[in-house]
C-alpha positions, 0 to 999 in steps of 0.5 A: 257776672261781668268780669274783664276778658283780658283778666280771664285770659291770663287767669290760668297763669296767675293761678299757677303762681298762686299754687306755687305760693301755696306750695311754699308757704312762709310765716309772718315777716319771713315772706322772702320767696313770696315777696321775690315772686311778687316783685318779679311779676310787677317788674316784668309788667313794667310796674315800679316797686318799693321793697322792704317796708314792714320787713318783707312788704312790696308796694307797686306803683301804677301811675298814668296821666297827671292827676294827683288822685291815688287809691290803695289796694291791699293783699296779705302774703303770709301763711299759718304755722299749721300742718296741711292735710291736703295731698294734691299737687300744690300742697305745702312742701314745708312741714308745719306751714300752710296757706290755710287762710287764702293769703296766697289767693289774695296775693294772686287776685291783686297780681291779676289786677296789677297785670291788667292795670299795667297793660291797660292804663286807661285811668288818670291817677295812681293805684298803689298795690300793697302786698303786706306781710304778717297779717297772722299775728305779726301786725304787718299793716302796722309795721308798714305804716310805721315804715312810712307807707302812707307818707311815701305813698299818699292815698285818699283811701285804702281797700282790702278783701278776704275770701269767705268760704261757705258762700256761693262763688259770685257773691260779695259782702260789704257793710259800713261800721265794725265788720271784724273784732279787736284781738286781745290776749290776757295772762293771769298768774295766781300765786298760792302756797303748794303742799301735799294734796292730802293736807290742803288746809296747810296750803293755799290752792290756786286751782279753785281760785282759777275756777272761780275766775273763769266762771266770774269772767262770763258775768262781765259779758252777761251782767256788765256790758250792755246786751246789745254790745258784742263781746267775747271772753274765752279762757283757752289755757289753764296750766297748773301742777305736775303731780296728782298728789301735790297742790301747786304753788301757782296756776296760769290762765290765758285766753282772748277777748274780742270786741267791736268797740274800744269802749267795750274793750276798756270795760272788759279789761277793767272788770277782768283785772278787778275780778282777778285781783279781788278773787285772789285776795278773797282766798288769801292769794295774789295774782299777776294780771296782764292784758295785751291789745293786738289788733283794733276792730276793723271798722269800714267807713260808710262812704267807702263801704257804699262806694265798694258796694256800688262797684260790686253791684256793677259786676255781679248785680245788686242781689249778689252783694250781701250785708256783711255779717260781722265776725269775731275774727280779727284783721290787721287791716284795721290799723290802715282803716284807723289812718285812712278811709276805706272798706274791707270786704268779703268775696265768697270762696264756695263750699269746697267742691273746687278742691281737687282729688287729694284734699284732706276730707275736712271742711274748706274753712279758714284755718282748717288743714283741708282748706284751699283757695278757689282759683275761680275767684281770681278773675272776679276778685281782680275785676273788682280791684280794677273796677274799684280803682277806675271808679275811685280815680274817676269820681268827683274830687272829695 
């Protein structure tokens, strides 16, 4: 493993920044303290910054030479609205908020790269350091773009990275094509006629209608879409009734749909609406169907994915650069990849043995109250960012 010596030498200081951010988590579009820390560090290292894009986003501009070539590197900054179970020294000090997805570590890795690039400007071109708010449901990438991210900071390509627990430290994964799914949510309100539970023939019970819908939605996956196309329909909430002897007037279903292509998403939305409306009508009821598309699928462009793979191989060896298994999780970096070529990769976070005494005894998985980012990744992730930027700015003009 070939990590940059100067990054290793500064890693402990960056790790302390990471732990400070972990101890003070901030939710989407509220990352004011985190953004202040990022801005202060970049300024300390002589990197010009732009603040306020996407509400709390920070962009650092590291420029050298006369070339107009430019590449973007992105890290997310926000935490999750969940209670941390860990009790180690840097555990969350904010009840109900936690860095359970490692965005504190993503910020730290990009800061470590920024520090090196600022003091070792042995490249010709510009590296844009994108510290993005609100990945966890807020669409911060979309909001930064709406504020002119790619117009104010024109870049040829943009790259992102996420830690991935369960795989041995020292490994990366990247592949062309869809690597994370679209994220969508639905809400269905079934309207019936309430009444006494002992006299069901005098009412129109929405509960059995809801049960029929939940079962029928799975036939979209098994009988409507092609078997080789991925798709998930999960009904995660059912709300109806207030008393055991009362048939409710209405029943509400909510849940999520995940796909890797917009074509499959179109099919699922269309069939869900048809099934919902026709099932309700078949029982003499009505329903209100709404479907919200949140994040599109994250699709890596093939040349950039292969480019990233070659950079990784030069650091950890080709055998340690794995095929990126697609996941049905979602990521708003997808918006950036709709606008620019690029690739979103995974960096292995280990099995959780890095956690100090006082961890919550649960698995070190993403969105788990016992999660903690592995600080051993800081030199490796930062080295990848630096080598990627150098390689991109030094490669032949597209």
